[in-house]
N, C-alpha and C positions, 0 to 999 in steps of 0.2 A: 354554505358553498365555499370550497377554496378557490381565491382568485388571483391569476397573475397578469403583470402586464405582459403583452405579446409582442413579438419581434420576428419579422419573418425575411428582413434582410433584403437584398437586391435581385439575386437569381432567381429566388422562389415566385414573386409575383410575375416574373416575365417569362420564366422558361419551366417552373416545377409547381404551377399552382394546385396540382394535384396533392402535393405534399402539405400545403396549407388547409385545403378541403378537408382532407382525411384526419388532419389534426383537429379540427374543430369540431368534426362528427364525435371523434373517439372522446374527445375531453367533456364535450356535452353529456356524453352517455355515462362518464366518471364523476359527473356532477361538478365540473372543474370551470370556472369562469374564465375566459380570455378577454382581457381589456385592449382594445386596439390601439396602437399610437401612429395614426397616420402620416403625421408630420416627422417621423423619428430618423428618416435618411440612412445614410451610411454608416458603419460599424468603425470603419477607420482600418481595417485588416491590411488593405493593399497600399496602406501609406507608411505602415511600419517600420520599413526598411529605407524608407526614402525621406521621411521627417516626422522624429519621434513626436514632437509637440503636436503636429495635425493630426497624428494617430490618437494620440492621448485626449486630443480636446473632442475627437468625432466621437469616441467611444463614451467618453464621460457625457457629452450633450444626450446621447441615447439612454443612459443609465439614469440622468436627471429626469428624463420623462418618466421614469418607473418609480422615481424617488417620489415624484409630484402625485402620482396616482397610488403611494404608499403599498405597492405591491411588487413582490420579487420577481424579476424578469426572465420569463420563459422563452429561449431562443431554440428555433429549428435548425439553423445553418451550423455545421461543426467549426466552420471558419471565423464566422460571427461569434459564436460562442465562446471560441479561445482568445478572442481579439477583447470581447466586452469582459470575459472573467478575468483575464490577466490585467487589464487596466484596473478595473474595479479593485483587485487587491493590491494593484501597486500604489494607487492613489490613496486607499485606506491606511497602508502602512508608511507612506511617505507625507508627511503634512506639509513639507515645504513644496513639493511636487505638486499636490493638489492645491494649494495656493497659485501657483503660477498656471495651473490649466483653469483656476476658475477666473483668473484676469483674463483670460481669452475668451471664455464663456459669456462673462459681463457683457461682452460686445452683443451677444444675442441675448440677453437677459436669461441666463440660465446660471446655475450652480450646482455642482457635485458635492455632495453632502456625506456619502458613504454608509447611506442607511438600509441599502438592499442587497439582496444574492443575486448573481446571474447564474441560471441553470438550463443547461441543454433538456431537451423535451424528453430525453432518454433519461437521464438523472432525475427528473420530476416523476417520472413513471417507476423508476428503481427506487429511489429514496422517499419521497412525499407520499406517492400512490401505495405502491407497494405489490408484490405477485398476489399475494391473497385476496386483495380487495379487486386487483383486474381479473382473476380467474372466476369471481362472482359473476362477472359480465359477459363471458365465453359461452355463448349458445350454440354454436357452430364450429366447433373443433376441426381445423384445416389439417388433413391429412396427407402432407407432402414433406420432403426433405429440402430444408433451407440453409444456404450458405450466408452467415453473417459476416458483414465487411463494416469493420470499425473506423477504419479512415485513419489519417494521422492526427488531426486537430482536435478530434474527440478526446483523446486521452494525453497527448503530448503538446508541450514538454510535462512530463509527468511531475515532476517537483513543482510546478505551478499548478497544474489542472487539479491535481491531488482527487482523484475519483479512478476506482476499479485498479485493476493491474494493469500496467500498459503492456506487459509482457504475456500475460494470459488472462486477458478480461474474460468476464463472464455474464456483465448486464446484459448486453443484447442476446446472447445465446440464451440467458434464461427467460427474456421478455418473448422471444421468439417461441420458445418452448410453452409457454403459459397459452397460446394459441391453438396447441395441439400439434404444431409442425415439429419434427425433428430437426433439431440445429447441428448440422454436421461438422465433423473437423476437415480441413484440407491443407494442402501443402501451401506454405508461406501465406498463411491466413494474415498475417500483419502488414503485407505489402501495401503501398500507396496504390491508388487508382491510376496515378499518372497525372491528374489534373494540373497539378502546378507547373508541370513541365511543358504543357502543352503551347502555351503561347511562345516559348523558345524552340524546342524542337518537336513537332507532332509526330516524326515517327517514332522518336522514343517514348513519347508519351503513348501511343498506341501500341506498342510493344508491351510497356506496363501494364495496360489494360487488359492487352490480350493474354499475356502469362497467367493473370488471376483469372479470368474467364476460362482459360485451360485447365488450368488446376481445379476450378470449381466444377468443371464438366466431369473432368476424370473422376473427381469424389462421387459424383453421381446425385448432385443436387439438382433438383427442380426449378429452384429459384433461386436468387440472390437477394438479401434484405439490406438495405442502406440506412444511415441515419444522418445523412449529409446531402443537400441537393446538388452540389457539384460533382461528387462521387456517382450520384443517380445518373448525372449527364453522361458521364465518362461511360460508365456500364450499361446503360439503356441507349439514350440519344445517340450515342457515337458507336454503338456496336456494330452496325451495318459498315462503317467507315474502318473499324479495327478489322473487321471480317475482311474487307476489300484490300487491306493493305498488308496482312499475314497469310491472305489466301486462305483460310480456315472458317469453316462455319461453326458457330456456338449455338444460338439461337436459346440463349436463356434468359428469362423474363426477370426483370429486376423491379422489386416492390420497395416504396418507401415502409419503413415500419408501422406507422399508424394505418397505411392501406391494408396490411396482414392483419393487423390486429381488430381494424373495423370489420373486415371479412369474418373474422372469428366470433365478433360480438352480434353477426346477423345482418349487417348493413349490405346491401348488393354491391355488384360492381360498379355500377354508374355512381353510386352515393359516394363510392370510394375514389373516384375519378379514374378508374383504371383503364377506360376509353383514351385517356393522354398517354399511356404507357407506350412507348415505340414498338418494344419487341412484343409481337403478338404470341398468345397463349390459348390454350383450350380452358374456357370457363369452367368447365367441370372438374377442372384441378382444385377448384377452389370450393367445391359443392361436395366434396366426398368426406363425410362425416365418418368419424371412427366409431366403432360399436361398442356400446356401454361396455362398461367392464364389470 
């Protein structure tokens, strides 16, 4: 059994627990063990532009826990992944900075050694598990049209994240297709969900979210598939508010990728936490198996 240290961040346990639930079920099916780190705390992302050393120390503290478990770190949140991945890389490449961070960590009996890798759950599925292995576990192909939303932090800054093509990514699209769904193209696919603008300008944020929802609906998608909890909040939990702001109706269900994969693996809606998703949907859309070719 392959095992990973498992980091779910802040947003997921409080607002998007179905992302965690569905991931655990899917990984168990794939014979992947997830080792919890209940004292992990924050990844430090929101301190990055406020205080560099605070950001580095918070992220390094989390990584040190994975090092203690002697397992690579699997991360669900794209923002957390970006923070942890970049700090891990920066400290590995800069011994002097690493020493300074470890001086801070020594106050809480921690040390960053630089012995593990940080990987988003999509990267684990794409690189470590692979499409061929995932396909072996698909027993209930989902015959729907899905719009992949990659978001910002998953692939960027591209020179640091070093995964997929930031201009024309394929990883999430191919992972959607292995479930039986059709991953459709749509206008301005790489646009931000608007989440990072929300605290500064709610109207502008909702306009960004609405533009993406409008484009997805125009392309004929049945659902949106995300790989980041805050993107999911913007498209799912905030969809009604966006509709009210734009005086426009969308009604597009939004799934975390592990939810879609789990349904294709034969788990039922409750096992994937679909009752927690805010935008209502017809359950039959996920039970329409494709005819055998």
